[in-house]
C-alpha positions in Angstrom: 34.7 4.4 -7.0 35.0 8.0 -8.1 36.0 6.9 -11.5 32.9 4.8 -11.7 30.8 7.8 -10.9 32.6 9.9 -13.5 32.1 7.4 -16.2 28.4 6.9 -15.3 27.9 10.7 -15.4 29.6 10.9 -18.8 27.4 8.1 -20.1 24.3 9.9 -18.7 25.3 13.2 -20.5 26.3 11.6 -23.7 23.2 9.3 -23.9 20.6 11.7 -22.7 20.9 14.3 -25.5 20.8 17.0 -22.9 22.9 20.1 -23.1 25.8 20.2 -20.6 24.2 23.1 -18.7 20.9 21.3 -18.2 22.7 18.1 -17.3 25.0 19.9 -14.9 21.9 21.4 -13.1 20.3 17.9 -13.0 23.6 16.5 -11.5 23.4 19.1 -8.7 19.7 18.0 -8.0 20.3 14.3 -8.0 23.6 13.2 -6.3 24.8 9.6 -6.4 27.3 8.4 -3.9 28.9 5.0 -4.4 29.0 3.0 -1.2 29.9 -0.6 -2.2 31.0 -2.6 -5.2 32.0 -6.3 -4.8 32.0 -9.6 -6.7 29.4 -12.1 -5.6 29.2 -15.8 -5.8 27.3 -15.8 -9.1 29.8 -15.9 -12.0 29.8 -12.8 -14.1 27.8 -10.7 -11.5 28.6 -8.1 -8.9 26.7 -6.2 -6.3 26.7 -2.4 -6.1 25.1 -0.1 -3.5 24.5 3.6 -4.1 23.0 6.3 -2.1 20.9 8.6 -4.3 19.9 12.0 -2.8 17.2 14.1 -4.6 16.7 17.8 -4.0 13.0 19.0 -3.8 11.4 18.5 -7.2 14.4 16.7 -8.7 13.7 14.0 -11.3 16.3 11.4 -12.6 16.8 10.8 -16.2 15.0 7.9 -17.9 17.3 4.9 -17.6 17.8 1.2 -17.0 20.4 -1.1 -15.4 22.1 -4.3 -16.8 20.8 -6.1 -13.7 18.2 -6.0 -11.0 17.6 -3.1 -8.6 16.1 -3.0 -5.2 15.3 0.7 -4.2 14.8 1.5 -0.5 13.6 5.0 0.4 15.6 6.3 3.3 13.8 9.6 3.7 11.1 11.6 2.0 8.9 10.3 -0.8 9.8 9.2 -4.3 7.6 8.5 -7.2 8.9 5.7 -9.4 7.7 5.5 -13.0 8.5 2.0 -14.5 7.9 1.5 -18.2 4.6 -0.4 -18.7 3.4 0.2 -15.2 1.4 2.8 -13.3 3.6 5.2 -11.2 4.1 4.2 -7.5 5.0 6.6 -4.6 7.1 5.2 -1.9 7.8 6.9 1.5 10.7 6.3 3.9 11.1 2.5 4.8 9.4 1.2 1.7 11.1 -0.8 -1.1 10.7 -1.5 -4.8 12.0 -4.2 -7.0 13.0 -3.1 -10.5 13.7 -5.9 -13.0 16.8 -5.9 -15.2 16.6 -3.7 -18.4 13.3 -2.0 -17.2 13.4 1.8 -18.2 12.4 3.9 -15.3 12.8 7.2 -13.6 12.4 8.5 -10.0 11.0 11.8 -8.9 11.1 13.6 -5.5 7.5 14.4 -4.6 8.1 15.5 -1.0 8.6 19.1 0.1 12.2 18.4 1.3 15.1 16.2 0.3 14.5 12.6 -0.4 17.0 9.8 -0.5 17.1 6.1 -1.6 19.6 3.2 -1.1 19.8 1.5 -4.5 21.2 -2.1 -4.5 22.1 -3.5 -7.8 22.9 -7.1 -8.9 24.7 -6.3 -12.2 26.4 -7.9 -15.1 30.2 -7.4 -14.3 32.0 -4.8 -16.3 28.8 -3.1 -17.6 27.9 0.5 -16.6 25.5 0.9 -13.7 23.3 3.3 -15.4 22.2 3.1 -19.1 20.4 6.2 -20.4 17.2 5.4 -22.2 17.1 6.3 -25.9 
């Protein structure tokens, strides 16, 4: 699981065009913790669950996933900006479906820490996070 996080972080740094210093600061503000990764009964797909913790004011990079995401806000409030849609703000206990390949970002809009449980149904063998170009 740790290797997956390292690879995902390297891809985010390489693909985002950010300097290492800025990316490192962002890494400290948005922390991803891999919880589960498993094959499912659909050929070529797997499920992955990740807890994402956002410090106050933290914003993720613009990115997409090679599969669907269901975001469940555990605590705080997060604003989600999905390409082609109006931003939506969710508070603890609310969910959002993000279609495969949709470029998006999330921003902590509460005064304290915010967290989400991200559940992905992904193409097997592809990176979880794909930085937007």
